[in-house]
C-alpha positions in Angstrom: 90.7 86.2 78.1 92.2 89.4 79.4 94.0 89.8 82.7 93.8 93.0 84.7 97.1 93.4 86.5 100.6 92.6 85.1 102.1 91.0 88.3 103.8 87.9 89.5 100.3 86.6 90.3 99.4 87.2 86.6 102.3 85.0 85.6 100.8 82.1 87.5 97.3 82.7 86.0 98.8 82.8 82.5 100.4 79.4 83.1 97.1 78.0 84.5 95.1 79.2 81.6 97.6 77.9 79.0 97.7 74.5 80.7 93.9 74.5 80.5 93.8 75.4 76.8 92.6 79.0 77.4 95.3 81.3 76.2 95.5 84.9 77.4 95.0 87.6 74.7 96.7 90.4 76.6 97.0 92.1 80.0 96.0 95.5 81.3 97.9 97.4 83.9 97.9 100.9 85.5 101.7 101.2 85.0 102.2 102.4 81.5 105.9 101.5 81.7 105.1 97.7 81.6 104.9 96.5 77.9 105.0 92.8 78.2 104.7 90.0 80.8 105.4 86.3 80.1 105.4 87.1 76.4 102.0 88.7 76.5 101.3 92.3 75.5 100.4 94.7 78.3 98.0 97.6 77.5 97.9 100.7 79.7 94.7 100.8 81.8 93.8 104.3 80.6 93.6 102.9 77.0 91.4 100.0 77.8 87.6 100.1 77.6 85.9 96.9 78.6 83.3 95.4 76.2 80.4 93.1 77.0 82.2 90.4 75.0 85.4 90.6 77.0 86.2 87.9 79.6 88.4 89.2 82.5 90.3 87.9 85.5 91.6 90.3 88.1 95.2 89.2 88.3 96.1 91.2 91.5 97.0 89.6 94.8 95.6 92.3 97.1 92.1 91.5 98.1 90.9 95.1 98.6 92.2 96.1 95.2 90.4 93.2 93.5 87.2 94.3 95.2 87.6 97.9 94.0 88.4 96.9 90.5 85.6 94.3 90.2 83.1 97.2 90.1 84.9 99.1 87.3 84.4 96.8 84.3 81.1 96.2 82.6 81.8 92.6 81.4 81.9 89.0 82.5 84.6 87.4 84.5 86.2 84.0 83.8 87.9 81.5 86.1 91.3 79.9 86.1 91.4 76.4 87.6 94.7 74.4 87.3 94.2 71.0 85.7 95.9 69.3 88.8 93.4 70.8 91.2 90.9 68.4 92.7 87.4 69.6 93.3 84.3 67.7 94.4 81.5 67.6 91.8 79.1 69.6 94.1 81.6 72.4 94.9 80.7 75.8 93.6 83.3 78.3 92.5 82.4 82.0 91.8 83.4 84.1 88.8 86.9 85.5 88.7 88.3 83.0 91.1 91.7 81.4 90.6 92.4 77.8 91.8 96.1 76.9 91.6 98.1 73.7 91.3 97.6 70.9 93.8 94.5 72.4 95.5 92.0 70.0 97.0 88.4 71.2 97.6 86.0 68.7 99.2 82.2 68.3 98.9 79.6 70.9 99.6 82.1 73.8 99.7 81.2 77.1 98.2 83.9 79.5 97.1 82.9 83.1 96.3 83.8 85.6 93.6 87.4 86.8 92.8 89.0 84.5 95.4 92.6 83.1 95.2 92.9 79.5 96.3 96.7 79.2 96.2 99.1 76.4 95.6 98.4 73.1 97.5 95.8 74.6 99.7 93.3 72.1 101.3 89.7 73.0 101.8 87.6 70.3 103.5 83.8 69.7 103.3 81.0 72.2 103.9 83.2 75.3 104.0 81.8 78.7 103.0 84.4 81.1 101.6 83.1 84.6 100.8 84.2 86.9 98.0 87.7 88.4 97.6 89.3 85.8 100.0 92.9 84.6 99.6 93.8 81.2 100.9 97.6 81.0 100.7 99.9 78.1 99.7 99.6 75.0 101.9 96.9 76.4 104.1 94.5 73.9 105.6 90.8 74.6 106.2 89.1 71.7 108.0 85.4 71.0 107.7 82.5 73.4 108.1 84.5 76.6 108.3 83.1 80.0 107.3 85.5 82.7 106.0 84.3 86.3 105.6 84.8 88.7 102.7 88.3 89.8 102.0 90.1 87.7 104.6 93.6 86.5 104.0 94.7 83.1 105.3 98.5 82.9 105.4 100.8 80.3 104.0 100.7 77.0 106.0 98.0 78.2 108.4 95.6 75.6 109.8 92.0 76.3 110.9 90.3 73.5 112.9 86.7 72.5 112.1 83.5 74.4 112.8 84.9 77.9 113.2 83.8 81.3 111.9 86.4 83.6 110.6 85.3 87.2 110.1 85.6 89.6 107.2 88.8 91.3 106.2 90.7 89.4 108.9 94.3 88.2 108.5 95.5 84.8 109.6 99.3 84.8 109.9 101.5 82.3 108.1 101.7 79.0 110.1 99.0 80.1 112.6 97.0 77.4 114.3 93.4 78.8 114.6 91.4 77.0 117.3 88.7 79.7 118.0 86.5 82.0 116.1 88.2 85.1 114.7 86.3 88.4 114.7 86.0 90.8 111.7 89.3 92.7 110.9 91.4 90.8 113.5 95.0 89.9 112.8 95.9 86.6 114.4 99.3 84.8 114.6 100.9 82.0 116.4 100.1 78.5 117.8 97.5 78.8 119.1 96.6 81.8 117.2 96.0 85.0 119.2 94.8 88.5 118.2 97.7 91.0 117.9 95.8 94.0 116.3 92.9 94.9 114.0 93.0 95.9 110.3 91.4 99.1 109.3 87.7 98.5 108.2 87.2 98.4 104.4 84.6 100.6 102.8 
């Protein structure tokens, strides 16, 4: 297993993989001044050429950067799922996704590619989470919620059932979302309100 990105996020993924019996071989990073992370060797990105036999995880927190990098490497992507995470048997989790400690994912939920489901997040039944989404620590998604590509749900946010959250939106930390959120919107507060819009992603 090779991690792309020598960051704090990578430290968590290393721990998850080691606890799951899947040790990390080394990391790759664009910063040539980083040589090691959590005892693992870091290789400069300009010296790394992906091979079909490699298995990668993009260990970078920024959703847009994970999307950009996902198209660069001609190889397969692994997953990192903490042993303490609880996931229903009919849940699907896409390649490259990381599920951290204490997460609960309930039945008939689909989680896309290269997502981050962070510490102690709760995702209830029949949720649809698109690619490159980040669900932050202690966030709560109630049942039958749709989350669009690249959206970031902040720490401790709560989204009530049966809502559609657009792509590349931002849900602020602690927000209480009680209505649909359009693409690119930034919402904060209780109840959550739109304060601005993110720049569209290409």
